[in-house]
C-alpha positions as CSV (number, residue, x, y, z in Angstrom):
1,X,134.6,105.7,109.3
2,X,134.6,104.7,113.1
3,X,134.0,101.0,112.9
4,X,131.6,101.3,115.7
5,X,129.4,103.4,113.5
6,X,129.7,101.2,110.4
7,X,126.3,99.2,109.5
8,X,126.5,95.7,111.0
9,X,126.1,94.1,107.5
10,X,129.9,95.1,106.7
11,X,131.2,92.5,109.4
12,X,128.5,89.8,108.1
13,X,130.0,90.5,104.7
14,X,133.6,89.8,105.9
15,X,132.5,86.7,107.8
16,X,130.6,85.2,104.6
17,X,127.5,85.4,106.5
18,X,125.9,87.8,104.0
19,X,126.6,85.4,101.2
20,X,125.0,82.5,103.0
21,X,122.0,84.4,103.8
22,X,121.6,85.6,100.2
23,X,121.9,81.9,99.1
24,X,119.2,81.0,101.4
25,X,116.9,83.6,100.3
26,X,117.5,82.9,96.6
27,X,116.7,79.3,97.2
28,X,113.3,80.2,98.5
29,X,112.4,81.6,95.0
30,X,112.3,78.3,93.3
31,X,108.9,77.5,95.1
32,X,108.4,81.2,96.5
33,X,108.1,81.3,100.1
34,X,109.4,84.9,100.7
35,X,106.2,86.5,102.1
36,X,103.3,84.8,104.1
37,X,101.4,84.0,101.0
38,X,103.9,81.3,100.1
39,X,102.5,81.1,96.7
40,X,105.0,78.4,95.6
41,X,105.6,79.5,92.2
42,X,109.1,79.1,90.6
43,X,110.1,82.8,90.2
44,X,113.7,81.6,89.2
45,X,112.0,80.2,86.0
46,X,110.3,83.4,85.1
47,X,106.9,82.6,86.7
48,X,105.0,85.7,88.4
49,X,104.5,85.5,92.2
50,X,101.3,86.6,93.8
51,X,103.4,89.8,94.2
52,X,103.4,90.3,90.3
53,X,107.0,89.9,89.6
54,X,109.4,87.1,88.9
55,X,113.0,86.8,90.4
56,X,114.6,89.6,89.1
57,X,114.7,93.0,90.7
58,X,112.0,95.2,89.3
59,X,112.2,99.0,90.2
60,X,110.1,101.9,89.6
61,X,112.4,104.6,90.7
62,X,115.7,105.3,92.5
63,X,115.4,108.8,94.1
64,X,116.3,111.2,97.2
65,X,113.0,111.5,99.1
66,X,112.6,114.5,101.5
67,X,109.2,113.7,102.7
68,X,109.6,110.8,105.1
69,X,109.8,111.2,108.8
70,X,112.7,113.6,109.8
71,X,114.9,110.9,111.3
72,X,114.9,109.2,107.8
73,X,114.9,112.1,105.5
74,X,117.3,114.3,107.4
75,X,118.5,117.2,105.3
76,X,119.9,115.7,102.3
77,X,117.1,113.0,101.8
78,X,116.6,109.3,102.0
79,X,117.9,107.1,99.1
80,X,114.6,105.4,98.1
81,X,114.4,102.2,95.9
82,X,110.8,101.9,94.8
83,X,110.2,98.3,94.0
84,X,107.4,97.3,91.7
85,X,104.8,94.7,92.8
86,X,103.5,93.9,96.4
87,X,102.4,90.9,98.4
88,X,99.3,92.7,99.6
89,X,96.6,94.0,97.1
90,X,95.2,97.0,99.0
91,X,92.0,98.5,97.6
92,X,93.2,102.0,98.4
93,X,97.0,101.9,97.7
94,X,98.2,105.3,97.0
95,X,101.2,103.9,95.0
96,X,98.9,101.5,93.0
97,X,100.6,102.1,89.7
98,X,103.9,100.6,91.1
99,X,102.4,98.2,93.6
100,X,99.6,96.9,91.5
101,X,99.8,97.9,87.9
102,X,103.4,96.9,87.4
103,X,105.0,100.2,86.6
104,X,108.8,99.8,86.6
105,X,111.4,97.9,84.8
106,X,113.4,94.8,85.3
107,X,117.0,95.2,86.1
108,X,120.0,93.0,86.3
109,X,121.2,92.6,90.1
110,X,124.4,94.6,89.1
111,X,122.0,97.5,88.0
112,X,120.4,97.4,91.3
113,X,123.9,97.5,93.0
114,X,124.8,100.5,91.0
115,X,121.6,102.3,91.6
116,X,122.3,101.8,95.3
117,X,125.9,103.2,95.0
118,X,124.4,106.1,93.0
119,X,122.2,107.2,95.9
120,X,125.1,107.1,98.2
121,X,127.3,109.4,95.8
122,X,124.2,111.8,95.7
123,X,124.4,112.2,99.5
124,X,121.5,110.0,100.7
125,X,121.4,109.5,104.3
126,X,120.3,105.9,104.1
127,X,119.2,103.3,101.6
128,X,115.4,103.2,101.9
129,X,113.8,99.9,100.5
130,X,110.3,100.5,99.7
131,X,108.1,97.5,99.6
132,X,111.1,95.2,99.6
133,X,109.5,91.9,100.9
134,X,109.2,90.1,97.7
135,X,112.5,91.5,96.4
136,X,114.6,90.5,99.6
137,X,116.8,88.0,97.6
138,X,117.7,90.4,95.1
139,X,118.6,93.1,97.6
140,X,121.0,90.8,99.5
141,X,122.6,89.8,95.9
142,X,123.0,93.5,95.0
143,X,124.5,94.1,98.5
144,X,127.1,91.5,97.9
145,X,128.1,93.5,94.8
146,X,127.9,97.0,96.3
147,X,129.8,96.5,99.5
148,X,133.1,95.7,97.9
149,X,132.6,99.0,95.7
150,X,132.3,101.0,98.9
151,X,128.7,100.9,99.8
152,X,128.1,101.9,103.4
153,X,124.6,103.4,103.9
154,X,122.4,102.2,106.7
155,X,119.6,100.0,105.4
156,X,115.9,101.0,106.0
157,X,113.4,98.3,105.5
158,X,110.1,100.2,104.7
159,X,107.3,97.7,104.2
160,X,103.7,96.9,104.9
161,X,104.5,94.8,108.0
162,X,103.1,91.6,106.3
163,X,106.4,89.6,106.7
164,X,107.2,85.9,107.3
165,X,109.1,85.6,110.5
166,X,111.6,83.0,109.0
167,X,112.5,85.6,106.3
168,X,112.9,88.5,108.7
169,X,115.3,86.3,110.9
170,X,117.5,86.0,107.9
171,X,117.7,89.9,107.9
172,X,119.0,90.2,111.3
173,X,122.1,92.4,111.5
174,X,121.6,93.4,107.8
175,X,118.5,95.8,108.3
176,X,119.5,98.8,110.6
177,X,116.1,100.5,110.6
178,X,112.7,98.9,110.3
179,X,109.9,101.2,109.1
180,X,106.9,98.8,109.1
181,X,103.2,99.4,108.9
182,X,100.6,98.2,111.4
183,X,97.6,98.4,109.1
184,X,94.9,96.6,110.9
185,X,93.7,95.0,114.2
186,X,91.0,92.9,112.8
187,X,91.2,90.1,110.2
188,X,87.8,91.1,108.5
189,X,88.9,94.6,107.3
190,X,92.3,93.3,106.5
191,X,90.9,90.6,104.2
192,X,88.3,93.0,102.8
193,X,90.6,96.0,102.2
194,X,94.1,94.3,101.5
195,X,93.2,90.9,100.4
196,X,94.7,89.0,103.4
197,X,92.6,88.2,106.5
198,X,95.9,86.5,107.9
199,X,97.5,90.1,108.1
200,X,97.1,90.7,111.7
201,X,98.6,87.5,112.9
202,X,101.7,87.8,110.6
203,X,102.1,91.5,111.3
204,X,102.1,91.2,115.0
205,X,104.7,88.4,114.9
206,X,106.7,90.5,112.4
207,X,106.7,93.6,114.8
208,X,107.9,91.7,117.7
209,X,110.7,90.1,115.7
210,X,111.8,93.6,114.2
211,X,111.8,94.8,117.8
212,X,113.8,92.0,119.1
213,X,116.4,92.6,116.3
214,X,116.8,96.5,116.6
215,X,114.9,97.9,119.5
216,X,113.9,101.5,119.8
217,X,114.9,104.1,117.4
218,X,118.2,105.6,118.1
219,X,119.4,108.8,116.3
220,X,122.8,110.5,115.9
221,X,123.9,114.0,116.6
222,X,122.2,115.1,113.3
223,X,118.9,113.6,114.4
224,X,119.3,110.9,111.9
225,X,118.0,107.4,112.5
226,X,121.0,104.9,112.9
227,X,119.2,101.9,114.2
228,X,115.8,100.8,115.5
229,X,112.0,100.6,114.6
230,X,109.5,103.2,113.7
231,X,105.9,101.9,113.1
232,X,103.5,103.8,110.9
233,X,99.8,103.7,111.3
234,X,97.4,105.1,108.7
235,X,94.1,106.1,110.0
236,X,91.4,105.0,107.9
237,X,87.7,106.0,107.4
238,X,85.2,104.7,110.1
239,X,88.2,103.3,112.0
240,X,88.8,100.4,109.6
241,X,92.3,100.2,110.7
242,X,91.3,99.6,114.4
243,X,93.6,102.4,115.6
244,X,93.1,102.0,119.4
245,X,93.7,98.2,119.3
246,X,96.5,98.6,116.9
247,X,98.4,101.1,119.2
248,X,97.4,99.2,122.3
249,X,99.2,96.3,120.9
250,X,102.3,98.3,120.6
251,X,102.1,99.9,123.9
252,X,101.3,96.5,125.7
253,X,103.6,94.1,123.9
254,X,106.4,96.3,123.2
255,X,106.1,99.4,125.4
256,X,105.9,103.2,125.6
257,X,109.4,103.5,124.2
258,X,108.3,102.4,120.7
259,X,108.3,105.1,118.0
260,X,105.2,105.7,115.9
261,X,104.1,107.7,113.0
262,X,100.4,108.4,113.2
263,X,99.6,109.3,109.5
264,X,96.4,111.2,108.3
265,X,97.3,111.5,104.7
266,X,94.7,108.8,103.5
267,X,92.8,109.7,100.3
268,X,90.7,107.4,98.0
269,X,92.9,105.9,95.3
270,X,92.8,102.9,93.2
271,X,89.7,100.7,93.9
272,X,88.7,102.7,97.0
273,X,87.2,105.4,94.7
274,X,84.3,103.2,94.3
275,X,84.3,101.4,97.5
276,X,82.5,103.0,100.4
277,X,83.4,104.1,103.1
278,X,87.0,104.1,101.6
279,X,85.8,106.7,99.1
280,X,86.5,109.6,101.2
281,X,89.2,111.1,103.4
282,X,89.7,110.8,107.0
283,X,87.8,113.6,108.9
284,X,89.4,115.9,111.4
285,X,87.4,114.2,114.2
286,X,88.5,110.7,113.1
287,X,92.1,111.9,113.2
288,X,91.8,113.7,116.5
289,X,90.3,110.6,118.1
290,X,93.4,108.7,117.0
291,X,95.6,111.3,118.3
292,X,93.8,111.1,121.9
293,X,94.6,107.3,121.8
294,X,98.2,108.0,121.3
295,X,98.3,110.3,124.3
296,X,96.0,108.1,126.5
297,X,98.4,105.1,125.8
298,X,101.5,107.2,126.8
299,X,103.1,106.9,123.3
300,X,105.4,109.9,123.3
301,X,107.9,109.1,120.8
302,X,107.2,109.7,117.2
303,X,105.3,111.9,114.8
304,X,101.7,113.1,114.3
305,X,100.4,115.3,111.4
306,X,98.5,118.5,111.9
307,X,95.0,118.7,110.8
308,X,95.2,121.8,108.9
309,X,98.1,120.3,106.6
310,X,95.7,118.1,104.9
311,X,92.6,120.2,104.6
């Protein structure tokens, strides 16, 4: 492989930086501070964090995923690792059996590394780490084992956007593509719907740090993401997500070159089934208003979803 096209983490591995970052993240688990909750439990001793898992990697599935945004899924699929547990407790989580109910199994770090290598052998375009925040230490430990065995896939960090700045800084040069959410613009619905009124403050700092590290999305000749940030925004009923303000933050603080994915696939799941107004889908009018906001702000890079695809 052309060295200029290799993931940056390979150089960090050769320099010993990857091992040092792994050690620093592992140390945070003894009084856990990986996410903004900083719950302080000793996950190394088997205690469960606010995320619902201990220090071991817990995985619900390794799979080739064909339904992400086109630069992520490509033609062969994105190599997804669905981690169990989550540092947020969203009432409407559409993956709640994995994130909230603990579906998945604990693995040894070597098994996580083998799962990563298996996805590469199957032809995955990238390694897509789904909800990785609370498993960051295990990911780097597995990477240390996988790289000497030939692992070379670009790494996609696919998370909620609820991140600690200090932890993100340890991922610089390791993550190739950030795929974060911008879920809310107001602390009140963030607290009511996801259990964290501090989401907005941490999310905005995280988005700016991710942008500093990787910048706008860049794609290769096949249209595949090689580096950069693509921000997801899920439109919610009665504008609980604060779409206009969320997108205005991106446009004003980052710029029109930011890539966004405006998502309309919200449906009531988990506790939202019995929590108005989350107990209904987004209407065509609500999504159309969000789309108009994208246009008015001049956000031309990214993806939107057609109305008839979800009705």
